[in-house]
N, C-alpha and C positions, 0 to 999 in steps of 0.2 A: 745428428746427435746420437750418442750411445751411452748406455749405462755401463760403468766399469765395476763398481762394487757398492755394497750397502752395509753400513754398520749400525745396528739397532741397540741403543742403550736401554730403551724400554718402550714397548708399544704392544699393548694387548698381552698375548702369551709370550712374545719374544722379548727376552732380556739378555743383553750382552751377547748378541749373535752377529755374525758377519757372513756376507754372501758375495761371491765373485761371479761376474757375468762375462761371457765371451763377447768380444767386439763384433764378431761376425757370426751369422748363422742363428740357429734356434737355441735359446736357453730354456730348457724344459724343466720346470719345477714340479716335482712329483711328490704327492703326499695323500694320505687317506683323508676322509672327511674329518673335520675338526683338527686338522694338523697345522692350521695357521696360514693356508694359502691366501685366502681373502684378506687376512690381516696384513700379510706382507705386501699384497697388492695395494691396500689402502695406505700402508706406510710409504710406499714409493710416491703415491699421489700426494700424501701429506708433505713429503720433502719438497715436491715440486710446487705445490700450490697452497700449502698451509691448510688449516682446519679451524672452524670456530671453537671457542673455549668450551662450550657445552658438549660438543662432539668429542673434543680432546679428552674430557673427563671420562667418557665412556671407555676409551682405550688406555687409560692410565693403568700400568701394571700393578698387580697385587703385591709382588715381591720386590718392587723397586720404586724409589721415589721419583726417579727421573723419567720423563716422557720425551722421546725424541731420538735423534741420531744424526748420521751423516750419509750422504749419497754422492758418490764420485761420478762425474759425467765428463765425457769428452765431446766437445763441439768443434765444428769446422773453423769458426772465426775466433773463438776464445781459447781453444786448446783445452787441456784437462783442468777441471776445477771441482771443488768439493762444496756441497751445500750442507750447512749445519743449521739445524732447527731444533730448539728445545722449548718445552712448554713454559717454564718459569723464567726464560731469558728473552728479553726484548719483546715480551708479550707474544711469543710464538712466531715472530718474524724471522726470516732467513738471513744468514750471514754466509757469504760465498768467499772461498779462498782459491786463488789461482796459483799456478806453479811458481810464479815469480814472487809470491808472498803478499800480493795485494789483496785487500779486502773490499767487498762490495755488499750492497744492501739488497732488499727485496725488489726495489725498482730495477736495478741492474739485472736481476734474475728474470724479471718479467720481460725486459727487452731482449735478453738472451733467448728466451722461449718464444720470441717473435710475437708477443702479446697473446699467446694461447692461454686460455683460461681453463679452469677445472672442467667446466661443462663442455667446452669445445673439445678438450682432450678425450673426455669420456665419450663424446659423440663420434669422434673420428678414429682415434687410435686405441681405444679400449672398449671391449665389450665382453659380456659374460653370459652364463647360462640363464641368469635372472632376466636379461634383456630378451632372450629367446622365449622364456616362459611368459613374460608379459605380452610378447608378440603373439604367442600361441593362444592366449586367453582372450584375445580381442574377437569381436564379432566378425562374421565373414563379410558383412557389407562394408566394414571399415578397412579390410585388408589392403584394398587397392590404394587408398589414400595413405595408409601407413607406409606401404612399400615405397610410394612416391616420396613421402617425407624422408625416409631413410636414404633414398637415392639422392635427395637434395642436401640433406644436412648430416647424414651419418647417424641419426638418432630418431626415435619415435617421438621426440619432444615436440616437433612441429605439428604432428597430428594431435597431440594432447592439447597444444595451445589452440589449434583450430577448433577442436571439439569443445574446449572450454569457452571460446568466444561464441560458437554457435549456441551452446547451452545458455549462456548469459543473455544473448540476444533474444532467444526464444523465451527465456524467463521474463524478459522485459516487454516484448510486444510480438503479437501474431495478428495478421490482418483479420482473421475470423475467430480468434481465440477468446476464451473467457477467463482462464487462470493467469495469464501473464500480468505483471504488475501494471503496465501502462493501460492494458485493456480494462482491468479492474478500476483504475483511477478514472478512466474515461466514463465508465458506467456510473461511478459514484459522483463524478462531476455533473453528469446530466441529471441525476436524481436531485442533487443539491440545487441546480439551476431551476428545476421545477418548483422546489420548495421555496426558493427565494422569490420567484414570481408569485407564488401563492401568498406568501407573507406580505408582498408589496401591495396586493389588493386590499389589505386591511387599512392602508393609508387613506383611502377615500372616506371610510367610516370615521377615521380620526379627524379628517378635515371638517366633515359635517358636524361632528361633536364640537369642534372649536368654534364654528359659526354660531351654533346654538348657544354656546357659552358666552360669546360676545354679545348676543341679543339680550340674554338674561342680565348680563352686567350693565347694559345700557338702561334697561327697565329699572333696575335697582337704583342706578344713579338718578333717574328721573324722579322716582318716588322719594329718594333721599332729599332732593331739592324741594319737593313739596313739603316734606316733613320739616325741613329747615325753615321754610316760610311760616308755617304754622307755629313753629317754636319761637320765631322772632315776634310774631303777633302776640303770642301768649306772654312773652317777656315784657312787651309793651304794656299789656294790661296790668301785669304785676308791678311794673315801675310806677304806673299811675296810682295803684293802690298804696304803694310805699310812699309816694310823694305827699299825700294829704297831711300826715302828722308833721312832716318837715316844714311845710308852708306855715303851719300854726306857730312853730318855734321861731321861724324867721321873723314873723310879725312882732312877737313879744320882744325879741332882741333889738329891733329898731327903736322901740319905745324907750328901753333902758339907755341906749346911746344918746338919745336926745336929752337926758337928764344931766350928763357930764359936760364941763366946759369945752368949748371948741378948741382953745389953745392951751397947751401944757408944755412950756419949754423944759426940756430935759435931754440930757445927752443920750444919744442912741445907745441902747443897751447899757444905760448908765449904771443901774444897780449891779448887774453882773460884772461890769468893768470895775466898779468900785470894790466889790467883794473880792474880785480877783486880785486887784492891786493890794488890798489889805493882806490877802493870803500870801502874796509874793513878798511883801515887805517884812512880815513877821519872821519867816525863816531866815531871811538875809540878815536881819539884825541879830538873831540868835546865833547864826553861823559866824558872824563877825566876832562875837564875844568868845565863842568856842575856839576860834583860830588864835586869838591873843593868848588864851590859856595854854594851848598846845605849844606855842612858840617857846614859852618859858620852860615847859616840861622837857622839850628836846634839848635845850641848852644845858640843863642839869645832867641829863643822861650822857651827853658827849663828854662832859668833864669827868664823870666817873669812869667811862671806858678808856679815856686817854691815860688815866692814872694806872690802869691794869695792864696796858700794853708793854711787852718786853722790848729789848733793844732790837732794832731791825737787823743788825749783823748776826745776832743769835738766831733769828728767824731764817735768814738765808742759809746759815750753817745747818740748821735742822732740815731745811728743804733739800740740801745737797745730800745729807745722810739718808733721807727718805728714798732718794733715788736708788740706794743700795738694796731696798726691800725686794724689788723684782729679781735682782741678781741673787740675793740670798735665797728667795723662794725657789728660783731655778736651780741653784746649787744644791739645796736640800732635796728637791725632787730628783735631780740628776744623780745625786749620791745614793738615794734610795734605789733608783733603778740599777745603778752600777752594782750596789751591794746585793740586790736580788739576783742580778745576773751572775755575780761572783759566787754566790751561794749555789746557784744552779750548776755553774761550771764545775765547782769543787765537788759537789755531790756526784755529778756525772762522771768526773775524772775518777773519783774513788770507785764508783760502780764499774766502769769499764776496765780500770786497772785490776780490780778484783776478779772480773770475768776472765781476763787474760791468764791470771794465775801463773806468772812466769818469774815471780820473785823481784819485782821492781816496785819502788815507792814513788810518791809524787815528787820527792826531791830528785830522784833519778830521772824522772820524766822531764823535769825542768832543765836538767843538765844534758839531756839526750839531744844529739845532733844527727839528723838523717839527711845527708847530701842527696842531690837529685839522682845521682848514679847508683845509689844503694838499691833502689827497687830493681833496676836493670841487673845489678850483680846478683841479687837474691833470686831473681827469676832465672838467670842463666845457670846459677848453681843448682836450682831445683831441676831445670830441664836437663842439665848435664848429669846430675845424680840419677835421674830417671833413665836417661839414655844409657848411662854406664851400667846401671843395674840390669836393664834389658839386654844390653850387649854382653854383660857377664854371663847371664843365663843362656843367651844364644851361643856364646863361645863354649860354655860347658857342654851344652847339648851338641854343638858341632864337633867338639873334641871326642865326645862319647861316640857319636855316629862314625867319625873317621876311624877311631880305634877299632870299633866293631867291624867296620868294613875291611880294614887292613887284616885283622885276625881271620875274618871269614874268607877273604881272598887268598891268604897264605895257606889256610886249611884246604881250600879247593885245589890250589896248585899242588900241594903235597899229595892229596888224594889222586889227582890226575897223573902225577909223576910215578906214583906207586903202580898205577895201572898201565903205564907206558911200556911197550915191548923193548927188548934189547936192540940197539941200533944194528949190531952185527947180524942178528937174526933177521931183522927187517931187510938188510942189504942182500942177504942170501935169498930171501923170498922174492925180492925184486929181480935178482939175477935169474933165478929159475923161471919166473914169469916171462922175463925178456927172452930167454933162450927158447922157452916153449912157444912163445909168440912168433919168434923168428922161424922156428922149425915148421910151424903151421903155415907161415907165410911162404916159406921155400917150397913146401909141398904144393900149395895152391899155385905158385908160380910154375912149378914143374909140370903140373897137370895142364895149366893154361898153355905152357910152351909146347907140350906134346900135341895138344889139340891144334895149336897154331901150325906146327910142322906138318901134321897130316893135312890140314886144310891147305897149307902152302904147296904141298906136293901135288895135290889135286889141281890147284890153280895154276901151278907151274906147267903141268902137263898140258892144261888147256891152252895156256899162253904159247907154249912151244908148238903145239898143234896149229894154233891160229897163225903163228909166225911162219911156220913151214908152208901153210896154205897160202899165206900172203906172198912169200918169196916165190913159190912155184907159180902162183897166179901172175906175179909181175914178170917172171921169165917167159911164161906162155904169151902174155900180152906183148912183151918186147919182141919175141920171135914172130908173132903175127904181124906186128908193125914193121919188122925188118923185111919179111917177105913182101909185104905191101910196098915198102920203099924200093925194094929191088924191082918189083914189077912196075911200079909207077914212076920210078926214077925221080922221087921227090925228096928233097932234103928235110922237109917238115916231118915226115914219117921216120926218118933217121933220128932226128932229135927226140921224137916221142919214144923210140925204141931205147935210146940211151937213158932217157929220163926214168922210164919204168924200171930199168935194170938198177939204176942208182937208188930209187925209192925202195925196191925190194931188199937190196943189200943193206941200206941204211936202217931199215926197220929191223932187220935181223941183228945187226950190230947193237942197236939201242936196246933191243929186248934182252940180249945176252948181258949187257951191262946192268940192266935193271934186275935181272935174275941173280947175278953175282952179288949185287948190293943187298938184295933182300936176304940172300944166304948169310951174308956177314951180320946183318941186323938180327935175324932170328937165331943164328948160331946153332952149333951142334953139340956144345959141351954140356955135360950133365951137372946140375946144381947139387952141391954137397949139403947134406942134412945132418943134424945132431941126433943123438939117441935119447935126448930128454923129452919126455912126453908127460903132460899133466892132465889128469882127468878134469872133467867139467866141474865136479863138486869140489875137488881140491883147488881148482883155479878160483871158483867162486868164494871159497873160504879164505884163500890167500888174499884175494882182492878186498874182501870185507875186513880182514885184519889190517891191510894197508890203509884202507879208508878210515877205519877207526883210529889207527895210529896217526894219520894226517890230521883228522878231526881233533884228536887230543892235543896234538902239537899246536894247532891253531888256537884251541881253547886256552892252552897254557900261555901262548904268546899274548892272547887277549887279556888273560888274567894278570900277566906280568905288566902289560901296559896299564891296566887298571890299578895295579899295585903302585906303579910309578906315579900315576895321577894322584893316588891317595897320599903317597909320600910328599908329593908336591903341595897338595892341599894342606898336609900337616905342617909343612914348612911355612906356608902362607898363614896358617892358623897361629903358629908360634910368633910370626911377625905381628899379626893382629893382636895377639894376647899381650905382646910386649908394649905395643902402642896403647892398648887398653889400660895396662898397669901404669904406664907413664901418665896417661890422661887422668887415671884415678889418683895418682900421687899429686898431680897439679890441682885436682879438685880438692883433695884433702888439705893442701896448702891454702887454698882460697877459703875453705870452710874454717880452718884454724885462724886465718887472718880476721875473718868476720867475727868469730867468737871472741878473739882478743879485743876487738873493738866494741863488741856488744856481748858481754858475758851471759846475758839472759838467754841467748840463742842456744846455749848448751842444753837447756831443758826443753827445747822445741825441735820437733822433727823437721827435716829440711823441706819436706813437701808443703809444710804450712808457713814457711818463711815469707813468701810473697803476700799471703793473706795477713800474716802478722805485721808486715810492713805497712799495709794500708791501715790496719788498726792502730799501730804505733803512730803513723803519720797523723791520723785523726786525733789521737790522744795528745800528741805534741802540739797540734794546732789548738786544741782546747786549752792546754797548759799555757801557751803563749797568750791566748785570749784572756785567761785568768790573770796573768802577770800584767797585761795591759790594763785590765780592769782595776787591779790594785793601784796601779800608778795613777789612773784617773781619779780614784777615790782619794788618794793622798793629795793630789793637786786640788781637789775640791775642799778638802779639810784646811789646806793652807789659805785658800781664798776666804773660807768661813772665818778663820782666826783673824784675818786682816780686818774683816768687817766688824768683828767683836771688839778689836782694839780701838777702831775709830769711834764706835758707839760709846765705849767706856770713857774715852777722853771727853766727849761732849757731856755725858751724864755727870762726870766728876765736877764740872763747873756749873751745870744747871741744877741738878738735883742728885745728891749722892745716893739716895735710896734707889735710884734707877740702876746703879752699877751692880746691885745685888740680884737684879732680874735677868732673865734670859734675853737672847737677841730679839726674839719675836715680841716679848713684852716691852722691851726698850723701843722697838720700832712702833709698836702701838702707842706708847707714850709720846713719841715724836709726832705721830699722826695727830694725836689729841692736841699736842702743843701747837702745831702748825694750823690745825683746824680752828682752835680757839683764837689764835692770832688773826687768821683770815676772817673769822666770824666777827670779831670785835671791829676790825677795820671796816668790814662791810656794814656793820651796824652804824659806826660813826659816819660813814659815807651816806647811808640811808637817812640818818637824822639830819645831817646838813642839807641833804637834798630836800627833806621834808620841811626844814626851816625856810629854804628858798621858795618852795612851793607854797608854804603858809603865807609868806609875805606877799607873794603874787596873788594868792587867793583873797587876802584882806583888801588889797587894792581893787581886785575885781569885784568884791562885794560892795565896796563903796561906789564903784562905778555903776553897779546894778541898782543901788538904792536911789540915786539921783533922778533918773527918769521916772521912777515910780512916784516919787514925791511930787515932781513937777506935774505929772498927769493928774494926780488927785486934785491939785489946785485948779487945774483947767476944768475938771468935772464940776466943781463948786461954782465956777464962773458961768458955765453953760446953764446949770440948773437955777442960777440966780439965788443961791443960798449961801449962808456963812457957816452953818453948823452941820454936824453929821445927822442930828435928829430931823431937822427940816428937810434934809436931803432924802432921808428914808421915807417921810410922809409923802413928799411929792412923787417919789418912786412908786408908792402904793397906788396913787391915783393913775399914774401912767400905766401901771401894770393892769389895773382893772379895765381901763379903756382898751388896752391891747388885747385882753382876753375876749372882751365882747366883739371886737373887730375880727378876732381870730375865729370865734364861733360863727359870726356872720359869714366869714369867708368859707368856712367849712360847709355851712348850709347851702351857700351859693354853689359850691363845688359839687355837693350832692345833687342839687337840682340840675346843674349843668351835665353831670354824669348821666342823670336819668333822661333829660329831655333836650339837652343841648343848651347853647348860650342864650337863647331867646325865651326859654320856657318860664324864667322868673319875671319876665316883663308883662305877662298877661295873667288874668285871674283864672284859676282852675275851677270849672263849674261841673266837674264830674260827680256822678252819683255812685256811691259805693256798691249798690245793688246791681246796677247795670254792668259795672266792671266785673263783678263776680260771676254773673250769668254768662257773659261773653268768654271769660277765661275757662269756664266749665265746658262750654261748647267746643272750644279749640282743643282742649285736652281729649275730648271724645274722638274728634277727628284724627288726632295724633295716634291714638291707640289703634284705630282701625287701619290707618296707613302703615303702622309698624308691623301689624300682623301680615299684611300683604308683602311687605319687604322681607320678613322672615321666611315666608313661603317661597318667594323667588330665590332667596339665598340658599334654601335647602335644595331646590332644584339645581341651582348653579353648583353647589357642593357635590351633588350626585354626579353631574356631568363631568365636573373637574376630576372627581375620583376615577371615573372611567377613563378620562384622558390620561391621568397620571399612571393608571395601570398599563395603558397602552405604551406610554413613554418609558416606564420602568421595565417593561418586558424586553428581554434581550434576545428573543427568538429570532427576530429579523436580523439584528446585528450579528448574532451568533452564526446564523445561516450564511450571512455575507462573509463573515470571517472564515468559516469552514470552506466556503466556495473559493475564496482567495488562496487559502492554504493549499487546497487541492490543486488549484492552478499552478502555484509555485512548485508543489511536489511533482506535478505532471511535467513542468518545464525541466526540473532537475533530472527526472527519469528520461525525458526526451534527449537531454544533453548526454547523459550516460549512454543511452542507446546509440546516439550519433557517434560518440567516441568509440564504442565497441565496433560499430559498423565500419568506421574509418580504419580502425586497427585491423579488422578482418580484410578490408580491401587492400591495405598496405601489405599485410602478410601474403595475400594472394599475388600482389604485384611483385613482392620479393621472391616468391616461389617462381613466378614466370621469368624474372630476371636471372635467377639462379639456374632455372631450367635451360635458358638460352646459353649460359656460360659453361656449366659443368655436366648437365644431364646427359648430353650425347656421349661424353667420355665415360661417365659412370655406367650408362646402359651398355655401351660397347664392351667394357670390361666385365660387366655382369653377365652378358651373353656368353662370354668365353668361360667364365668360372661355372656358370649354371650348366652349360653344355658338358663341361668336364665332369662335374659332380653327378649329373644324371646319365653319364655314359652316352652322351649324344642323342638322348631321346628328345631334347628340346633344342631348337636351333635359333630361336629368336625370343626377345622379351620386349614388350611395348608398354611404355608408361601411359597413364590416363591422359586424355586430351579430347576436346570437342565433344564432351558427353560420353566418351568411350572409357570404360573402366580399364584397370591394369589387366593385361592378358599376355599369355605366352603362346608360342607356336611350336608344334612338334615337328619332327623331321618328315612327317607325312602331311604337313600343311594343315593340321587340325588346330583350331584356335580354342583355347581354354581361358575362361575368365579366372582370375586368381581365387575367387570364392569357390570355384569348382575343383580346385586342386586338393590333393590329400595333405594331411598335416606334415608328413615327411617331406613332400615336395615343396610346401610353403617354407619349411625350415631351411631347406637347401637354397631356395630363392633368397631368403633373408640373409643367410650367411654369404651368399654370392654378392648381394648388394653391399654388405658391410665390408667385405674384402675389396670390392671395387671402389667404394668411397675412400677407404684407407689408402689404397694405392694411388688414386687420382690426387687426393689431397696431399699425400706424401711427396708428390713432385714439387710442392711449394714449401711444405713444412717437414723437414727431415727429423722426425721424432720417433723413438722406439714404439713398437706396437705391442700392447698387452692384451692377452686373451686368457680369460679365466673360465675353464671348462665350457668353452663356447660350443662344443659339439658332444656334450655328455650323453645326449639322447640318441646319437647316431650309431648305426650298426658298424661292424668292423670294416665292411667294404667302403662305406661312405667316409668313415673316419680315415681310412688309408688314403682316399682321394684328397680329402681336405689336408692331410699331412703333406701330400705332394705340393699342394698350393702354398702351404705355409713355408715349406722349404724354398720354393721359388721366390716368395716374398722376402724370406730371410736373406736371400742372396743380394738384395738391394737395401734392406732395412733390418735393423736389429729387432728380434722378436722375443718376447718373454711369454712363454706358454705355461699356464698353471693347469694341472690336470690331476685327477684322482684315479684314472684308468690305466692299468698296466699295459694293455694293448697299444695305447697311444704312446707310452714311453718306448715300446719296442720299435715304433716307426721312427723314433729319433735316437736310436742307440748310438749313432755316430756323432751326435751333437753333445752339447754341454748339458748333462743331466744333473740336477741338484735335488737331492732327496731331503725332504723336510721331516 
């Protein structure tokens, strides 16, 4: 994957800026501090992964409302696509466009990035000077683990997580610690347990107090039983004292009963029954007389009411008319509402028409018709008018500019033509320069030819000399071989003799041909020269004149082309102006058409027509509402008149005085008419019902009198009397005997209550003095016993108060509650400690798994980069393991722990690890690498070495390098350098 370009609409200091990146190699973005390098870096990350709203607000530009932009990327599987992300659109989520016009969302982008998150990208493919500073500020004891974490994940985050887990675990528990939370909770739990045990010992005292309380309660109950026995005995004495006068009364009563007859026939409760019967008969007889009188009264009243009743048909007609009352009331209320609404509408219409002040009246508004397309026409006229006005101003300005340009160009052409040399003079200067140049060239050729001839003569003599020597040598060798052949008589030597003679002659002939050819090439004729000679100053002046002449001609030609362009633009301007005038004429026609339809528009500027339309539309709506309201009022008036007519017709036949009254008064009269009718009918009905009830009551009274009279006769027969006086005398005797018997019964009941049923059957021989003495003795014993009971009760109250105080004391329960709360808190902390411990173990396991998968590759690549950066001083790097810290080995086989290295060497090791992680992980995830002043603290030599590594990495992956150092830019002068 590679970055192609970035377009920033707004992000921090960048507003409406674009950047293009090379597909291959290093893209070096150079700028001083505060030039926006880090902001551009963050913009790229924002395009890829988004940003929270609060963080986006921090980068909102001051001079632009838009925050966001576009980033064009080329990927292997998807081809080239563009990421678009804006703050106020889709809540900051991305929208991706591919080359075929398809659109995709944030999820597709995440899949395209192979699930790489912001943190992962920062850990593997992006690092800056801040990472190095954080790394440099760590303690030496932590460097080994930090470097291992970088080797595993490409970031110091794993070390931070481990450190955080260790700190939290230590904060929770240490085997021999005092400050950790679990240690503190354990100490407090032990203290609470001791206090709970101490408070539990008080329970035995509480139990003893309860036993003592029970014993006192039993003693009190025993004493109370004794007091109860004494009290019963004292009551017995008192009853005997009370019984003495009762026995005397009982004896006297028996003597009086003996004086009365033994048998007195009389009805049981005869007097009461007789008095009751008399009391019952008298009201019944009075009631019977009253009922007879009422019956006559009701019959008279019915006759009077029947004479006053009107005809039933008139009543029904009145009832029907009364049904119109609700309608009339509804009509009146509705009319008032419509009238109030009409008044409001008319006042509002007048006010809004007056506010418009365009010379229209309410009658004009009622006749005004605004079709649905009027608003669109007026809006188009307004827009067209504004556009034509702007276009007119623009055309005038354009015409002025083109006229000025044409005049300026023509003036320039005239000035240049005045300065231009005469063409004949220019031709003469060119000819002289040509002849002078040819003369100099001929002279140089002549000199070169002379030198060549001399050199050729020397070379020719040498070649002729060498050829002669060769020929004579061949002849001598041939003679020698010929002599040998003759002496040896061998044909081979003859052949050799002939061969050498042929070679010598052939060499001579070929050399002569070569020499003759070279003579023809070099030639011997003299080159003819001219007599025209121009000095250097004259030549320079002539060349300057010619250059100035050619420059002026080019300038004139360019100006003439410009003039043609201006004339063409003027022609186009004329066409545009004609189109503008045509459009203006069309607009004038449309405006005139609208003014003819709506004359009031003549007094309103076109820019206010759309606004006027809405006001007029509103006024027309109000006018229509007013018209509808008037129609409703008129309809209600017609209904009211109809009701008035019906009421007048009824009143004319019933009571002519009613016709002079209003509708409401007539309706009230009708109500009274129907009410009186119904009331009289109801009264007649009630009187008839009362007559029926009266008749029934008379019969009932007679039925009630019969048994009473029969029962009185029976009472006389039982009492064996004939008159009321003898009945009353015998009743008094019976009453006296009954009272004596009653008193006797009462005295017997009193004695029975005091002594039981048998006490009245024996004589009481008690002496009053003995009874009084024994009662006093019992009372004294009761007082002494009561004192002892009160003393015991006081002791019991004291003990119970102590028990209550123990029971109401919440110390023990509070301690138990605190103890249980501490146990729960300890369990929670223990769970949290177990979770953190498990997380630490899982992180360690993850590191071990990652170590097995990637660490060997990362360390191998780290060794290469570290050795290159240190110029071969270190040959090996070893990660921690089996208790061994991170260490490096020099080329002299000296081991150094990472804490023993210098700051510069540690920085080089850190950079080597980051480069190694990026390269190893890039084999799986092909994403661009971003470096933001990653080696700002390095010297020139180290920076140059790192630049070589970066170039090597850039041959495989796209690299974006942000820097503020000029010497770093010089290392990448052949790469894509973007100056910020």
